[in-house]
Structure formats: structure tokens, C-alpha cells
C-alpha positions as CSV (number, residue, x, y, z in Angstrom):
1,M,-29.0,9.3,4.9
2,V,-28.5,6.6,1.9
3,A,-31.4,4.1,2.5
4,T,-31.3,2.9,-0.8
5,T,-28.7,1.4,-2.8
6,D,-29.7,3.6,-5.9
7,I,-27.1,6.1,-5.9
8,E,-27.0,9.4,-8.1
9,T,-23.1,9.7,-8.8
10,A,-21.5,12.7,-11.0
11,D,-21.5,10.3,-13.7
12,G,-24.6,8.3,-13.5
13,I,-26.7,6.2,-11.1
14,V,-25.2,3.4,-9.5
15,R,-27.0,0.1,-8.2
16,G,-25.6,-1.6,-5.8
17,R,-26.8,-4.7,-3.3
18,R,-28.2,-4.4,0.1
19,G,-27.2,-7.0,2.9
20,R,-28.3,-7.7,6.1
21,R,-26.3,-5.4,7.6
22,V,-24.2,-3.3,5.0
23,L,-24.8,-2.0,1.7
24,R,-22.3,-2.2,-1.3
25,W,-21.4,-1.2,-4.6
26,R,-18.5,-2.6,-6.7
27,A,-16.3,-1.7,-9.4
28,L,-17.8,2.0,-9.8
29,P,-15.2,3.4,-12.4
30,Y,-13.5,6.2,-10.9
31,A,-12.1,7.0,-14.5
32,A,-12.0,5.8,-18.0
33,A,-10.4,2.5,-19.2
34,P,-6.8,3.6,-20.2
35,L,-7.0,1.8,-23.2
36,G,-5.7,2.1,-26.9
37,E,-4.1,5.7,-27.1
38,W,-4.5,5.9,-23.1
39,R,-2.4,3.5,-22.1
40,F,0.4,4.8,-20.4
41,R,-1.3,7.9,-19.6
42,A,-2.8,9.9,-16.9
43,P,-6.2,8.7,-15.9
44,Q,-9.2,10.3,-18.1
45,P,-12.4,11.4,-16.9
46,V,-15.3,9.1,-16.6
47,R,-17.8,9.1,-19.7
48,P,-21.3,9.6,-18.2
49,W,-23.9,7.1,-18.7
50,T,-27.5,7.1,-18.8
51,G,-30.2,4.6,-16.8
52,A,-28.6,3.1,-13.6
53,R,-25.7,1.3,-14.3
54,D,-25.4,-2.1,-12.5
55,A,-22.7,-2.2,-9.5
56,T,-23.4,-5.5,-7.3
57,E,-20.3,-7.6,-9.1
58,F,-16.6,-6.8,-9.1
59,G,-15.1,-6.2,-12.3
60,F,-11.5,-6.8,-13.8
61,A,-8.4,-6.7,-11.6
62,A,-5.3,-5.0,-12.9
63,M,-3.1,-6.7,-15.3
64,Q,-0.9,-8.9,-13.3
65,H,0.4,-12.3,-13.0
66,R,-2.9,-14.5,-12.5
67,A,-1.5,-15.9,-9.0
68,G,-1.6,-12.0,-7.8
69,A,-5.5,-11.9,-8.1
70,R,-6.4,-15.2,-6.7
71,I,-9.3,-14.0,-4.4
72,G,-10.6,-17.6,-3.0
73,P,-9.5,-21.5,-3.0
74,R,-9.0,-22.0,-7.0
75,Q,-10.7,-18.8,-7.8
76,Y,-9.1,-15.8,-9.5
77,Q,-10.2,-12.7,-10.6
78,P,-10.0,-11.8,-14.4
79,T,-7.5,-9.1,-15.4
80,S,-7.5,-6.4,-17.8
81,E,-6.3,-2.7,-18.0
82,D,-9.7,-1.9,-17.6
83,S,-9.6,-1.9,-14.0
84,L,-9.9,1.4,-12.6
85,T,-12.8,0.9,-10.0
86,L,-13.3,1.5,-6.6
87,N,-15.6,-0.3,-4.1
88,V,-17.8,1.3,-1.5
89,T,-19.0,-0.3,1.8
90,A,-21.8,1.5,4.0
91,P,-23.7,0.4,6.7
92,V,-27.4,-0.1,6.4
93,T,-28.4,1.9,8.7
94,P,-28.8,5.3,7.5
95,S,-27.2,8.4,9.6
96,A,-28.2,11.7,10.5
97,T,-24.9,12.8,10.0
98,P,-22.1,12.2,7.3
99,R,-20.1,9.4,8.1
100,P,-16.1,9.1,8.2
101,V,-14.4,7.6,5.4
102,L,-11.6,5.2,5.1
103,V,-9.9,4.7,1.7
104,F,-8.1,1.1,1.3
105,I,-5.1,0.8,-1.2
106,H,-4.3,-2.7,-0.9
107,G,-0.7,-3.7,-1.1
108,G,1.5,-6.5,-3.4
109,G,4.8,-4.5,-4.0
110,Y,3.1,-2.7,-6.7
111,L,2.9,-5.8,-9.1
112,M,-0.2,-7.8,-7.7
113,G,-3.4,-7.5,-5.6
114,T,-6.9,-6.5,-6.3
115,S,-9.4,-4.5,-3.8
116,A,-11.9,-7.8,-4.7
117,L,-10.2,-9.5,-1.9
118,G,-12.7,-11.1,0.5
119,L,-10.3,-10.0,3.4
120,Y,-10.8,-6.2,1.8
121,S,-14.2,-5.8,1.9
122,G,-14.4,-3.7,5.2
123,A,-17.8,-4.5,6.3
124,R,-17.0,-5.4,10.0
125,L,-14.6,-2.2,10.2
126,A,-18.0,0.2,8.4
127,L,-20.3,-1.3,11.3
128,R,-17.8,-1.2,14.0
129,G,-17.1,2.5,13.2
130,D,-19.9,3.8,11.8
131,A,-18.1,4.6,8.9
132,I,-18.0,4.7,5.2
133,V,-15.1,2.0,3.7
134,V,-13.8,2.3,0.0
135,S,-11.3,-0.2,-2.0
136,I,-9.6,0.8,-5.1
137,N,-7.5,-1.0,-7.9
138,Y,-5.0,1.1,-9.4
139,R,-2.6,0.1,-12.4
140,L,0.3,-2.1,-11.6
141,G,3.8,-3.5,-12.5
142,A,4.6,-2.3,-16.4
143,F,1.2,-0.6,-16.5
144,G,1.6,1.8,-13.5
145,Y,5.3,2.0,-12.4
146,I,7.4,2.3,-15.4
147,D,8.1,5.5,-16.5
148,F,8.3,5.4,-20.6
149,S,8.1,9.1,-20.8
150,E,11.4,9.1,-22.4
151,Y,9.9,7.4,-25.6
152,S,6.9,10.0,-26.2
153,T,6.8,11.4,-29.2
154,P,4.5,14.4,-30.2
155,E,1.4,11.8,-31.5
156,R,1.9,9.5,-29.0
157,P,2.9,11.0,-25.5
158,F,3.7,8.8,-22.3
159,D,2.8,9.9,-18.8
160,S,4.7,8.9,-15.3
161,N,3.9,7.6,-11.9
162,L,0.5,6.2,-13.6
163,G,-0.4,4.2,-10.4
164,L,0.0,7.4,-8.0
165,R,-1.9,9.5,-10.8
166,D,-4.9,6.8,-10.5
167,Q,-4.7,6.7,-6.6
168,V,-5.1,10.7,-6.7
169,A,-7.9,10.0,-9.6
170,A,-9.7,7.8,-6.7
171,L,-9.5,10.6,-4.2
172,E,-10.9,12.9,-6.3
173,W,-13.9,10.6,-7.2
174,V,-14.0,10.7,-3.4
175,Q,-14.3,14.5,-3.2
176,R,-16.9,14.0,-5.7
177,N,-19.2,11.5,-4.9
178,I,-18.8,9.9,-1.7
179,A,-21.4,12.4,0.3
180,A,-24.3,10.8,-2.0
181,F,-23.1,7.6,-0.3
182,G,-23.3,9.3,3.4
183,G,-19.9,9.8,3.9
184,D,-18.0,12.9,4.8
185,P,-15.7,14.6,2.1
186,G,-13.9,16.9,4.7
187,N,-13.2,13.6,6.8
188,V,-11.4,11.0,4.6
189,T,-8.2,8.9,5.8
190,V,-6.3,6.7,3.3
191,F,-4.8,3.6,4.6
192,G,-2.7,0.6,3.3
193,E,-0.5,-1.9,3.9
194,S,3.0,-2.7,2.4
195,A,3.1,-1.2,-1.0
196,G,-0.2,0.4,-0.3
197,A,1.4,1.9,2.7
198,H,3.9,3.1,0.4
199,A,1.4,4.6,-1.5
200,V,-0.1,6.6,1.5
201,L,3.2,8.1,2.2
202,A,3.8,8.5,-1.5
203,L,0.2,10.7,-1.5
204,F,1.6,12.5,1.3
205,A,4.2,13.8,-0.8
206,T,2.4,14.6,-3.9
207,P,1.3,18.4,-4.7
208,A,-1.9,16.8,-6.6
209,A,-3.0,15.1,-3.4
210,A,-3.1,18.6,-1.7
211,G,-6.9,18.5,0.3
212,L,-7.9,15.1,-0.9
213,F,-7.5,13.7,2.3
214,H,-6.8,14.9,5.8
215,R,-5.0,11.6,7.6
216,G,-3.2,8.6,7.1
217,I,-2.3,5.0,8.5
218,A,0.7,3.1,6.8
219,Q,1.3,-0.5,7.6
220,S,4.5,-1.6,7.0
221,P,5.3,0.7,4.5
222,P,8.6,0.0,2.4
223,A,9.1,3.8,2.9
224,D,12.4,4.7,0.7
225,W,11.1,3.0,-2.2
226,A,11.3,5.4,-4.9
227,M,12.9,5.4,-8.5
228,T,15.3,8.0,-9.6
229,A,14.9,9.5,-13.2
230,E,18.2,8.3,-14.3
231,D,17.3,5.0,-12.7
232,A,13.8,5.2,-14.1
233,R,15.2,5.2,-17.3
234,V,17.7,2.7,-17.3
235,F,14.8,0.8,-16.0
236,A,12.3,1.3,-19.2
237,R,15.1,1.1,-21.2
238,R,16.0,-2.7,-19.9
239,C,11.9,-3.1,-20.6
240,V,11.7,-2.3,-24.0
241,E,14.6,-4.4,-24.9
242,A,12.9,-7.0,-22.9
243,L,9.8,-6.7,-25.3
244,G,11.6,-7.2,-28.4
245,A,11.5,-3.3,-29.7
246,Q,14.0,-1.3,-31.0
247,P,14.6,2.6,-28.9
248,G,13.2,4.1,-32.2
249,D,10.1,2.0,-32.6
250,A,9.6,2.1,-28.6
251,A,6.5,4.2,-28.9
252,R,4.9,2.0,-31.2
253,A,5.5,-1.3,-29.2
254,L,4.3,-0.1,-26.4
255,T,1.3,1.0,-28.1
256,D,0.3,-1.8,-29.9
257,A,1.9,-4.8,-28.0
258,P,-0.8,-7.4,-26.4
259,A,-1.2,-6.2,-22.5
260,N,0.1,-9.7,-21.4
261,D,3.3,-9.5,-23.4
262,I,4.2,-5.7,-21.9
263,R,3.5,-7.3,-18.3
264,K,5.4,-10.2,-18.9
265,A,8.6,-7.9,-20.0
266,G,8.5,-5.9,-17.1
267,A,8.3,-8.9,-14.7
268,R,11.5,-10.5,-16.3
269,V,13.1,-7.2,-15.8
270,I,12.1,-6.8,-12.3
271,G,12.7,-10.2,-11.4
272,Q,16.5,-9.5,-13.0
273,V,16.9,-5.7,-11.0
274,L,15.8,-7.9,-7.6
275,R,18.4,-10.6,-8.0
276,E,21.2,-7.7,-8.8
277,R,20.5,-5.0,-6.1
278,P,18.4,-6.7,-3.3
279,G,16.2,-4.5,-1.3
280,L,16.3,-2.0,-4.6
281,F,12.4,-2.2,-6.1
282,P,12.2,-0.7,-9.2
283,A,8.2,-1.1,-9.4
284,C,7.4,1.9,-7.9
285,P,7.1,6.1,-8.1
286,V,9.6,7.8,-9.7
287,V,11.1,10.9,-8.7
288,D,10.1,13.1,-12.2
289,G,10.3,16.5,-10.7
290,D,7.2,17.4,-11.9
291,Y,4.3,15.3,-10.8
292,L,6.6,13.3,-7.4
293,P,8.7,16.4,-6.9
294,Q,10.7,14.4,-4.0
295,S,10.7,10.9,-3.1
296,P,8.4,10.4,-0.2
297,I,11.4,9.8,2.5
298,D,12.9,12.7,1.3
299,A,9.8,15.3,1.3
300,F,9.4,13.2,5.0
301,T,12.9,14.6,5.8
302,D,12.8,17.9,4.7
303,G,8.9,18.9,6.2
304,A,7.6,19.1,2.7
305,A,5.3,16.2,3.2
306,H,1.5,17.2,3.8
307,R,1.5,18.1,7.3
308,L,-1.3,16.0,8.6
309,P,-1.7,13.1,11.2
310,L,-0.3,9.7,10.6
311,I,0.0,6.3,11.9
312,I,2.7,4.2,10.9
313,G,4.3,0.8,12.3
314,T,5.6,-2.2,11.2
315,C,5.4,-6.1,12.2
316,R,8.0,-7.6,14.4
317,D,9.0,-10.2,11.8
318,E,8.4,-8.7,8.7
319,G,11.4,-10.7,7.0
320,T,9.8,-14.6,7.5
321,L,6.9,-14.3,4.9
322,F,9.4,-13.4,2.0
323,D,12.0,-16.0,3.5
324,K,9.5,-18.8,3.4
325,F,7.4,-17.4,0.5
326,A,8.7,-14.9,-1.7
327,D,11.8,-14.0,-3.2
328,G,14.0,-11.4,-4.0
329,L,14.3,-9.6,-0.4
330,P,17.7,-9.3,1.3
331,T,16.8,-12.2,3.6
332,N,20.2,-14.0,3.8
333,P,23.8,-12.9,4.1
334,D,24.9,-12.3,0.7
335,R,21.9,-10.1,-0.4
336,L,22.6,-8.4,2.8
337,H,26.2,-7.8,1.8
338,T,25.3,-6.7,-1.4
339,V,22.7,-4.4,0.4
340,F,25.7,-2.6,2.4
341,G,27.8,-1.9,-1.0
342,G,26.7,1.8,-1.4
343,A,25.9,2.6,2.6
344,G,29.6,3.6,3.5
345,E,32.5,3.0,5.3
346,G,31.6,0.9,8.8
347,A,27.8,0.4,7.8
348,E,27.8,-3.1,7.5
349,A,29.9,-4.2,10.3
350,R,27.7,-1.6,12.6
351,V,24.7,-3.3,12.1
352,I,25.8,-6.5,12.1
353,A,27.2,-5.8,15.8
354,A,23.5,-4.9,16.5
355,Y,21.7,-8.3,15.5
356,P,23.7,-10.8,17.9
357,G,23.7,-14.3,16.2
358,Y,24.0,-12.9,12.8
359,P,25.2,-14.8,10.2
360,R,22.6,-17.4,11.4
361,A,19.2,-17.5,9.1
362,R,16.6,-16.4,11.6
363,T,18.9,-13.3,12.6
364,A,19.3,-12.8,9.0
365,V,15.7,-12.6,8.0
366,R,15.3,-10.3,10.9
367,M,18.1,-7.9,9.5
368,G,16.2,-8.2,5.9
369,G,13.1,-7.6,7.2
370,D,14.3,-4.1,9.5
371,Y,16.4,-3.2,6.6
372,V,13.3,-3.3,3.9
373,F,10.3,-2.0,6.3
374,W,11.3,-0.9,9.5
375,R,14.7,1.2,9.1
376,P,12.8,3.7,6.9
377,S,9.6,3.8,9.0
378,V,11.5,5.4,11.8
379,T,13.0,7.9,9.4
380,V,9.9,8.8,8.7
381,M,8.3,8.8,12.1
382,E,11.3,10.8,13.2
383,S,10.7,13.5,10.6
384,H,6.9,13.7,10.3
385,S,6.7,14.3,14.2
386,K,8.3,17.1,14.2
387,H,5.5,18.7,11.7
388,A,2.4,16.8,12.5
389,P,1.0,14.4,15.1
390,T,2.6,10.8,14.5
391,Y,1.9,7.7,16.3
392,A,4.1,4.8,16.0
393,Y,3.4,1.0,16.3
394,R,4.7,-2.0,16.4
395,Y,2.1,-5.6,15.6
396,D,3.7,-8.3,18.2
397,F,1.1,-10.7,18.0
398,A,1.2,-14.2,16.6
399,P,-1.0,-17.1,17.4
400,R,0.5,-20.6,17.5
401,A,-0.3,-21.4,14.4
402,L,2.6,-18.6,13.3
403,Q,4.8,-19.7,15.7
404,L,4.6,-23.1,15.0
405,A,4.8,-22.4,11.3
406,G,8.3,-20.3,11.7
407,V,6.8,-16.7,10.7
408,G,6.0,-15.2,14.0
409,A,4.2,-11.5,13.7
410,T,5.2,-11.8,9.8
411,H,4.3,-9.2,7.1
412,A,0.6,-8.7,6.5
413,T,-0.5,-10.3,9.4
414,D,-1.8,-7.1,10.8
415,L,-4.8,-7.0,8.2
416,I,-6.0,-9.5,9.5
417,P,-7.4,-7.6,13.0
418,V,-7.7,-4.8,11.2
419,F,-10.3,-6.0,9.2
420,G,-11.7,-7.6,12.0
421,A,-11.7,-11.1,10.2
422,T,-11.1,-13.1,13.8
423,D,-14.5,-14.7,13.1
424,G,-13.9,-15.8,9.3
425,P,-12.2,-18.5,8.1
426,I,-8.4,-17.1,8.0
427,G,-9.2,-16.2,11.8
428,R,-10.5,-19.2,13.0
429,A,-7.5,-21.2,10.7
430,L,-5.1,-19.3,12.7
431,T,-6.7,-19.9,15.9
432,A,-7.2,-23.6,15.8
433,A,-4.2,-24.2,17.8
434,G,-4.6,-21.5,20.4
435,G,-4.8,-17.7,20.2
436,R,-8.3,-17.0,19.8
437,H,-8.7,-14.4,22.7
438,G,-5.3,-12.8,22.2
439,L,-6.4,-12.2,18.1
440,Q,-9.9,-10.5,19.3
441,A,-7.8,-8.5,21.7
442,V,-5.1,-7.4,19.3
443,T,-8.4,-6.9,16.9
444,R,-10.1,-4.4,19.2
445,Q,-6.8,-2.4,19.8
446,F,-6.7,-2.2,15.9
447,Q,-9.7,-1.2,15.3
448,D,-10.5,1.0,18.0
449,N,-7.7,3.1,17.4
450,W,-7.8,3.0,13.8
451,L,-11.5,4.0,13.7
452,A,-10.8,7.0,16.5
453,F,-8.2,8.1,14.5
454,A,-10.3,8.3,11.3
455,R,-13.5,10.2,13.1
456,T,-11.0,12.6,14.9
457,G,-7.4,12.5,13.6
458,A,-6.0,10.9,16.7
459,P,-6.0,7.1,18.3
460,L,-7.1,6.4,21.6
461,P,-6.1,8.6,24.5
462,S,-3.8,5.7,26.0
463,W,-1.7,6.1,22.9
464,P,0.7,9.1,22.8
465,A,2.2,11.1,20.1
466,Y,5.6,10.1,18.9
467,T,8.2,12.5,19.4
468,E,11.9,12.5,18.8
469,E,12.7,12.8,22.6
470,R,10.5,9.7,23.8
471,R,9.9,7.4,20.9
472,T,6.5,5.9,22.3
473,T,5.5,3.2,20.5
474,L,2.5,1.2,21.0
475,I,3.2,-2.6,21.0
476,I,0.1,-4.3,20.0
477,D,0.1,-7.5,21.4
478,D,-1.7,-9.7,24.3
479,P,-1.4,-7.9,26.4
480,T,-0.9,-4.5,24.3
481,R,1.8,-2.3,26.0
482,L,3.7,1.1,25.3
483,E,7.5,1.1,24.9
484,H,9.7,4.2,24.6
485,D,12.5,4.0,22.0
486,P,11.9,0.1,21.4
487,E,15.4,-1.5,19.9
488,Q,17.3,1.5,20.2
489,A,21.0,-0.2,19.6
490,K,19.2,-1.7,16.1
491,R,17.8,2.1,15.3
492,L,21.2,3.6,15.7
493,A,22.9,1.1,13.7
494,W,20.9,1.6,10.7
495,Q,21.2,5.8,11.0
496,G,22.4,6.7,7.8
497,V,22.3,3.4,5.4
498,R,20.0,3.6,2.2
499,V,18.7,1.9,-0.4
500,S,21.3,1.6,-3.3
501,T,20.6,2.9,-6.9
502,L,20.2,1.2,-10.1
503,S,22.3,3.2,-12.4
């Protein structure tokens, strides 16, 4: 199946590029460009075309700061609202049977990122697993994760949860079209990292996503990110004010303002909120009572999430990346103190007692990373394991270069072994001071387990499912090992601590 790069999709023929070992199709539209009257609206159907559409080059990244769309040294992908596209990578060798499909959702805090990043190509993953790899763009920042529906008028409606709706539309495209590329629409795994991992959990909680995928992998999800409807209204009002519009004129301003003005206004308010409420990230899905009835973490806690197999885990040193290279997360004592403002009496003292050495900087960074990523992920693990097969992991491996840099096994470093970048420039750079054998070993662990899960719904037999009784967790390291209830004292200390609200 599939020996040519000319593929007939439901919308028209697409012409990709044939490499030595893989076939690639880039910038395939899964929805119409959300321009003009369709800005801030749910994704609309693609307009069919005649003839063969060139699918050999990437198009636009979603609207974001230029730095977020960096795809190489001094190389930036142009940005546009016209970015609702996806990419397909398949082995060049035809297959007699449909291949499993992995759909990757990139991270970037719902503010930045692009599927055009070379790391996300999926070629090594597709070849090792004889699989189809799909990567998607979706609307970011103000265009995808601010709910302006309060400003709807009969003539100019606005929809909520646009980035999430885009992800559902991309999965609908997969169901309609992936068979033509040699993929099995009945065997689709969604996987993502950071905000992309949160998107995976949000899809588990989204009724419209039912039946569009069959299992999920969430790598370092900030699992309890969600905006209440009231918080979303407060946030949207602040963004409209930052745009310089009055409430009565908001619909016109949101429709007519230059895209970059809207992007900048949203970014200013997001920065303000992160300073006011560390750990509360306002550019994320909103519980609108309709498209997203519950926050993802509440859906898992209540057993309302789609009861599908799930792999979920975090990196040991999540917080160090943000402490050194980013801002806004609670990785110092002042910000952590703010986090505990609404956590209940005794919560702060209880958690601090579980982190010997606090308030030393390194300990505070570890606590902040655990708060944002590990703490809510444990809630998902223990809740979902009651209803569907759940597999927990922690990524501990850090080559000497990362240890010397003081970041260790930090946020997003697990993407390198997952995508098999060991032999590429990134892998070579990270192992220049040692650790090449270890990186190769953890690459095999990730890819063999991820691909077994994508093919069958379960990882390798050596990785038992997570249960509340044993809490078995795969510690991916050199060597990899199993631990039961790792960091138990910290887990117990964090119980009941939730993110604060904006309103």
C-alpha cells in the first residue's frame, strides 16, 4: 500500500516528496484558513481543489512571537493565521496491511511551537515501528486559547476552545484520509509533550473527540491547567482592554485588528497573569459547559474521561529548564508561597517538610516543577487507572552535558529519545561529554514501549500497569528499572493542592 507520493484525499490530490526511506507530505490543510469572519470561529471545512496540490514544503506556523517558530540556527518559520495544516510521514516500503497511526501534538505552553521543527519529523519513529506519523499545527495564544464568546453578536459570533477544536478537526481529517496514506483509522494514538500532553488529556475529556483516537500518551502534562468560565471572561476582558478596545466595540476590534496587534495584547496580559498568579496559566482550554464540560483533571477524577489506554509521565528535573531559560513558573520561594495562598491551612508547611533543603534554590526549583507537572499527573494516574489501562513513567536520564549545565533530566529532554534523535546533531551535542550508550539505551526503551503501545494498546510486557495499590512506575534511565510509589512522601504531601484562580 502507498508506493506513490500522489494521494487522493477527500479534498483533492496531494503531491508529497519521496526520500530514500520515507515519504513525506507537508502542510496538508485539515480546515479552512480562519481568516476574516472566521477568525475566532470553530474550524470550517476545507475548500476542495482540482489538480495536484504541492505538499513538499511547510507552510506557516500559527501566530506567535517569531522566536517561538524557530526551526534552526537563524531560521524561523513565517507565521500566519492561515496555519491549520498537518504533516504525514510514512515508510517508503509498501505495507500489505494498514499501519498504526501516531498523531503528535507539539508543546510550547499553548503560546508557541510548530510541527515544522526538525525533531518532530517522525521519520525514525515511523521506520522503527512501521507506522504512520502525523504532526499538526493548531491555533495558539490569543487566537486559540482566549474565549471571546462574551463579545458575540448576532452578526458576529465567537467560539470557545479554538485550539482544542482544531485538534479535534485534525483527528477528523485523520479518520477521513489516513487510509489513503496506508494508515489504519481504527488504530490512532495521540501523543504530545508539555502543552501538547495537556492537549492529549483535554481530548480525553472532550465529547466531540470520542471515537477519533484509541489511546494516548502524555509526556509531562501540566494536567490541571484549565480556565473556569468566570476566569476566562476576566482574562478576555483584560485582553480586549490591552487591545485598546471598549466592550461595546470589542467584536469589531477583534475582527478587524491586525493579527500581530491581537497577539501582542494577549501576550502582555498572559505575562501579567503569570506574575500575579504563578502556576496559573491563562492561555489554556476553558470549561465552557458545552464543548469542554469539565476540566480535564476533573473528568479523569470523576471517571468521565474517555476510557482508553493511557501512558503518562514526567521528567525528574522538570523545573530546571524554566528556572534557567524561561519565566512565569513557581520555581523560587516567593512564587511558591503565592501558589499556596488558596491551598488550605497547613498545605505549605506540609509540602515544605517533604522537600529537605528548602528554601535552597535547587530544592525550590524541584518543588516548582513537581507542582506544575508531577503533582497533577499523579492524580490522573491514580484516577484513570480505576477505569482503563494506565502506565506511569519518570524520565531520569541526563547525559553529562546536561548535568554540567545544571539542568539534568529536565523538561522536554525526553523528546530526543522518543523521536530517535540520538544520531542527529542534538544527540551528538548532548553526548559529546559522554552518555552516548545511555542515550541509545533510553531511546530503545521509549521507542519500543511507545510503538508497542501504538500497535496493541499496551507497552512491552516488562512494564506493568499502574494501580493505586502498587503505583508501579517505569524509571527510564541507564539502566531502566521499576519502582513502586516513587517519592511517596512528596506524593502524600501534595494531595489536595490545586491551582489558584484568576477571579
